[in-house]
N, C-alpha and C positions, 0 to 999 in steps of 0.2 A: 722456777721452783728449785729446791734441792733435788738431787738425783733420786728418783723414785724407782724402786725395784718392781719391774712389771709383773713378775709372777706373784709377788706378795700383794701388790696393789690389786691384782685381778682376783685374788682368792681369799683375802683376809679383810673383812670390813673394819676391824679394829685398826689395822695398819693404815687403811685409807683415811679413817677419821683422825688418826694421830699425825699423819705425815702430810696431808694436803689441807690447806685452808687458804682463803683469800677474802677480799672485800672489794666493794665497788671502786675504791680509790686505787686499788692495786692493778692498774692497767697501763700498758699492755703487759700480759703475763703469759709465759710459755711454760707448759708442763713438760718437765724433762724426765724421760724414762730410760732405764737401761734394760737390756735383754738381748737374747740371741734368736728368738723365735717370732716370726711375723704375727702369727695369730695371738700369741700371748701379749705382745706389746699392743696390738690393736684392741684386744679385750680390755686391757688396763685403760687405754685412752678413752674407750667408750663408757667407762664407769665414772669419768669426770663429770661433775655437775653440769648440766646443759648451759652453754653460754659462759662458762666460768673462765675459759682460757682463749687466747688469741692464736695459739699455735701449739703443736706437739713436737717436742724435740727428742731426738735419739742421741743419747750420750755414747760417743765412741772415743772419748778422750780420757776417761778415768784410768790412771796408771797404777793404782794401788793393788796390793797383793790379793785383796778380796775380789777384785775384778778378774784377775787371772784365774782364781779358783772358781768363780762363778761363770766364767766364759762370757764376759761382757766388757763394755768400755773400750779402752784402747787396745785390748787384746783381740778385738775383732778386725783391726786394721789389716791384718795379714789375710783376712777372709772377705774380700770385697763382695763376693756373691751373697754372703749372709747379710751384710749391711744393705746392699742394693735391694734384696728381697724385702727387708723390713720397710725401707723407705717407699718402695713401690706400693706395698700393701697399704701403708698409712695414707699415701697420696690418693689412692683410689677409693678408700673406704671412709675417710674422715671429711667433715665439712669445713675444717680449719686447715691451714697450711701445715706441712710437715717440714721440719728443719733438722740439721745434723751438726753436732759438735765433734770435731776430730782433732787429732794431733798429726804431726808429720809421720808418715809411714815408717821412715828410717832416716838416718843422717848421712847416707852415702849416695842415694839415688833419688833426686827430686822428682824424676819422671814417674816414679811409683805413686807419689802423692798427686801429681797432676792427672794421672790416669784415673785415680780413685775419685777425685772431685768431678771429673767429667762424667763418670758413671753415675754418681749421685745426682748430679744435675739432670741427666737424662732420665733417671728413675723417678723424678718428680720433686726433689728437694726444692723448697722455695727460698731458703736461706742456708748458708753454710757458715760455721764458725771454726776458724783454724787456730789452734794453739801452736806457735812456732817452735815447738820442742817435740822430741820423741818421747815415748812412754818410759824410756830408761832415764830420762833427765828429770829427776825428782829428788826431794830431800837434799842430802849433802852432795848429790851429783847434779844438782840443778846448774845449768849453764846459761849463756845468753840465748834469748829467744831469737830465732832467725827471721827477722823482718823481711829480708830479701826473698825468702821462700814464700812468705805471705804475699809479697808483691807479685811474684810469678803466678801464684794461684789467682790473684785478682785479675790478672790479664787473661787467664784461661777461661774463667767462668763468666756467664752472663747474668747470674743471679747475685743478689746482695751478699757480700762477704764481711763477716765480723772478725777483726784481728784480736788475738788473745796472746798474752805473754809479754812481760816486761812493763806492765802498766802499774807503777807505784805511785805516780803523782799525776795531776792534771796536765802538767807539761809533758809527761811521757805520752799521754793520750794524744796530745796535739802532734808530737813528733811522730808517733806511730801512724796516724792518719796521713801525714805528709809523706812518710817513707814508704808506706805500703799501698796507698791509694784505696784502702779499705773503706767500706761504707760506714763502719762503726767500730768501736773498740769494746772489749770486755775486760773487766778486772774482777778478780775473785778474792784472793787472799788479802791483797792490799785494801780492797773495798770492805771486806769483812772486818778488818781492823779499824779502818777509818772511813765510815760511811759518807763523810763529806768530801770524799776525793774528787767528785765531779762538780764540786761547788767552789770554783776558784776565788770567789769574792768573799768567802767566809773562812776564817782560821779559828779553830776551836780546839781546846784541850780534850784529851781522851776522857777525863773524868766528867767533863761537861756533856760530851756526847753520850756517855753511858746513862746519865740521869735523864737526858732527853729521850733516849730510847726506852727507858723504863716507863716513862709516862705513856708512850705509845703502846708498849706491851700491855700495860694495865688497861688502856682503852680498848684494845682489840683482843684482850683475854688470851695472850700468847702463853702456851704451856711453859711451866716453870723450867723444865729441862732445857728447852730451847733458849730461854732467857739466860740461864747460867752459861750456856755455851757461848753466847754472844758477849757476856760480861768478860769471860776469860780471853776472848779475842780482843775486845776493846782495851782491856786493862792489863794485858800481858806484861808490858814493860814495867809498869809501876809495881806489879805484883812480884817481880823478880827482886825488887828492893824491899818492899813491905811484905815479906813472906808470910807473916802471921795472918794477914787479911785473906790470903788464899784459902786458909782453913775456914774463915768466916763465910766466904762465898760458898765453899764446898758443903758446909753444914747447913746453910740457909734453907729454910722450909717455907715456901710461899713468897709472894711478892714483897710483903712488908719486910721480911728479914733480908731479902736480897737488896732492897732499897736502902735499908739501914747500913748494910755493908758498903754499898756504893757511896753513901753519904760519908761514912768514916774514911773511905779511900780518898774521896775528894778533899777532905780536911787535911789528910796526910800530904797529899800532893801540893796543896796550897802552902803548907808549911815548908815543903821542899823548895818551892819557888821563892818564898819569902826569904829563906835562908841562903839562897843562891846555889842550891844543889842542882848540878847540871845533868842529873840522871835523865836519860831520854824519855820522851813521852810515848814513843812508838818502838816496837821491836819484834812483834810477832811475825810480820812479813819477812824480816831478815833473820829469823831465828837460826837458820842453818848456816848462813854465811857470816853473820856477825852476832854470835850468841852473847846474850847478857849473862853475867855470872859474878863470881866472887871478886874477880879482878876489877871489873867495872864498879862493883859495890864499894871496894876499898878506895878506889879513886874518887867516888862520889862522896864518901864520908869525909875525905880530906879537902874537898873543893870549897872555894869561897865565892866564885863568880856566879851570878844569877843567870838563868836561861831565859831569854826573851820569848815571848809568845810567837807562834807562827812557825815558819819553815825552819827556824834555827833550832827547834826542839826535836826535829826529826832524827831518827837514827841515820847516821851517815850511809850513803848508798854508793854503789859502784859508779864508775865513769859513765856519764849520761849517754854516751854513744855506744855503749855495750849493754843494752837493756836486758835485765835479768828478772826472773820471777820464779815463784814456786806456787803458782795459782792452784787452788783447789779446783776440782773438776765438777763441782755440783752447783754451779751458778746457772 
C-alpha cells in the first residue's frame, strides 16, 4: 500500500476509509505504516480489515522532510532501538508477518547497515527491503544505488531480501537480481510512471496505459484524487509538451471529465507520432536528472523524424552499469 501514517490511521476513521482499500484480486498485499511508537503502529495494524493483508510493513526508508518533522521513515535509521522495538512488537502481536523497508544507514560505514539488518532479523522481521541509497540521496542529489551494499546485506541475513534502487526497466531488474543475489526487486517511481515495467513482452505508449488504468479505476471506484495523481505520473512527459492539457486534468471533476482529458491527450500524442515528433514518452522518473523543458520543446517543434514504438521512445538513461533512481518511498 502507500505509506500509511500509523497515528492518523489508528485515530481517524475518515483517514482509514480514504487511505486504505483493496480487493480480492489485489494479492499479495502488504500494509505499510510509518511511526515511531510500537503501540501506535500495532493499534493501526489491528484496525486493518481481517484477512485483508498478507503482511504489515514498517517504513524506515522515507527521506522526505515531513518524515524528519514527524520522526519516522529514514530518520529512524540512527535509532535502531526504536525500529527494533516496533518490529518485535508487531512480530509478537500480529497474525501476519512483519517486514521492514530501510535505506543505507550512511554512505561511509556499511557495517552500521549490516548491524541494523541483523538486529531486525533477530527482532522478528520476516522480510527486509533495502534501498541502496542514504536518506540524503534524493531529488537533485540522487546518485547511483549501491548494489554492492545490497549484495553484502544479502549475505548477512537469512530472511528474504528485496533490492530497491536503480530499477527503471525490466532489464535493470534482471541485472539487479544477478548483481545482488536478492530474492526480489522493488521499483517505485519508475513503476508509478510505467506500470508495465515488469511485463517485458508488452510495449505500450503512456497514453494507452492511462486509458487502460482509467477503466480499472472506474471498475474499482478509485477516488478521483488518486486517479488524477496517477494521470500526472503516467503522462508527465507529454504534459510538458501539451501544457494546456495539464489545466484540463487539473480542473477535471469526476471520472468522465478525467477520461475526456485523457482521450484528448491520446489524440495529441497520436498526432505527434504521425508527424514524427520525437518528444519522449516518459520523463517523470528522470525529472531531476534529465528535466524536460523549453529547450527540448524547441527541438521537438523543429523535428522531422518519427519516434518508433517501444524502447526507442524512452527518455535516455544513464550508463546501465551505474543504476540510478529516485524511488518514492511509499510502495
